[in-house]
N, C-alpha and C positions, 0 to 999 in steps of 0.2 A: 397945107393939109396938114391937123394936131393930130396928135397922137393918143386915141382912145380905147380904153383896157378891151380887153376882147370880152364878150359873154360871160365865159366860164372863168375867168379871173375873176369879174365883177361878182358870181354867185360864191366862189370859193370866199372871197372876201369879208360875204352876207353870212356866210355859216360859219365861218371864224369869229365874228363880233358876235355872232347870237349864243355862240356856246360860251365866248369868253363872258358876257351878262348873263348868262344862266348858271355857271359855274363861277363866277363872281371871282376867280383867278386863284381857286385853291384845286387847282387839279393838278395830275403827275403828270399830263402826258405833252412831249413836246410836239405839237404840230407843225412848226417852222421850223423846227429845227433847230430851236431858242433851249439849251439848257438851263438858261434862266428859270424856266418854268419848274423846273423839278426840284431846286433850291427854294419852292416856296411850299412843299408838303411839310406841316407842321406835327404837332405829338399830337393834335386834336384831332386826326384823320382815324388816331387807335382809340377807340373808347376805353375806359379803364379796366371795366368787366373783361375783358376780354384775354388777355393775360393771365390771370387764375386759371378762368376755363383750360387755357391750350395747358398750363402747367399742371391743371388736374388729369385733365386726359393725357398726357405724357406719362404722368406717373402711376395712372391707371393700367397704361397699356404695358409699359416697360418694368413695372414698379410692382404690381402684381406678382407675374411667375417670380422674381427675385425674392419676394417676402413668403410667398409659399415654400423655394424652395430652403429658406431660413427655417422656417418653421418645421418645417421637418426636420432637420439638422439637428435643429436645438433639442427636439424631443426624443430624437435618437442618442444626443447625446447625453440628457440627463437622466436617461432610460440605464445608459451603460456605465452611469457615475451612480447611478442607485443600486443597479450590481456587484459594483466593484468594492463599492462601501460595505454593500450585507458583506461579501468573503472577508473581507476586510477585518468584521466586527468576529465572524465565527472564529478564524484563526488567530485574534486577539486573545480569545475567551477559551481556546482549546477542544473548541468543539468540530467535529467532521464537517468536511466540506463537499453537500451531496456534488455527484460527476452533473447533474442537469444545470448545475449553477455555471460551470467550467465550461463544460460543452454545449453549445446553443442546439437546441431541438433542429435535426433534420428539418427542411420547409416541407408542408404538405406536397404531393405529387397531385396535382390535379389530371385527372382521364381528360384525355383529348376527347371532347364533346362537337363529335362532326354533326350529329342531328341539331345541336344547337345552332352554331355555325351555318348549317344549312338552311334552316327554317330563316336567319334574320337574312341573309343572302338572299335569299328566293324572294322575301319580302321586300328587302329594300329595293332591288330589280323588277319587282313589279309595281312597288310605289312610284320609281322612276320613271318607269316605262307610261303609265296612267298621268303621272302629273306630265309630262315633255310630249307627251301627247296632245293631250287637252288643251295645253300653253299652245301649240300650235296647232290646234285643230285638225289633227292626225294627219296631216300634210308634210312633207318635206322629211320624214324617216325619222327625225331626233328621235322618235321613243324608242328607236332600235337600242341607243344607248344605253337602256337599263337591260338588254338583253345580256350583258356581261355578267355582270352581278348576279342577274336570274338562273342564268346558266352555272356558274360557279359553284350559287347554291345548290344548284339541282343535284350539280356532279360528289358534293358533298352527302347529300342526303344516298344519293346508289351506293355511295362506298359506305355510310354509316348500314345500311339495309343488307351490304355485300357482306362486311365485315362480322355482322350482326349475325350470321346464319353460321360463320366460323367457328364463332365463340363459347355456339351451344355445347359441342361437342370438346369438353377440358380434357379428358383424359386419354392418358398418352394412349398412341397407335401399336397397338401388338405387334411382336416382331415376329 
């Protein structure tokens, strides 16, 4: 009795031969566990234009925030240097130095705007509800995630309305 190859082994051999013929030996996949195939990968597999694209992308993603911080620090430093130069020139000429140059003005304190926060959060919540509802055909309840910013915004609007009533009587209470 002659030993013949099984039909499954014969099919696997034919598939392997077709893959080899199609790829002409330039693939990085070791089908039989032969690691010699992996050494056949050439530098031609990666086109030349990919490296500059990857470099530009990485510099954009990681370099842009660093560049923005550096520009902000540079302009702050140059403003401080010009202010010190002005104070030095005034002192050399014997002129009085204005107190505004020595003590920077206090930053303007903005009032809390509950109405602005309320309107923005309410509209974000409403938009999120409509978008999530439309995407999912109003099934599954994903639209309800928009209720969170919507209700927070509504709370801000209620606080603004209630505090607005208290501010009307700004006179101190009589004893």
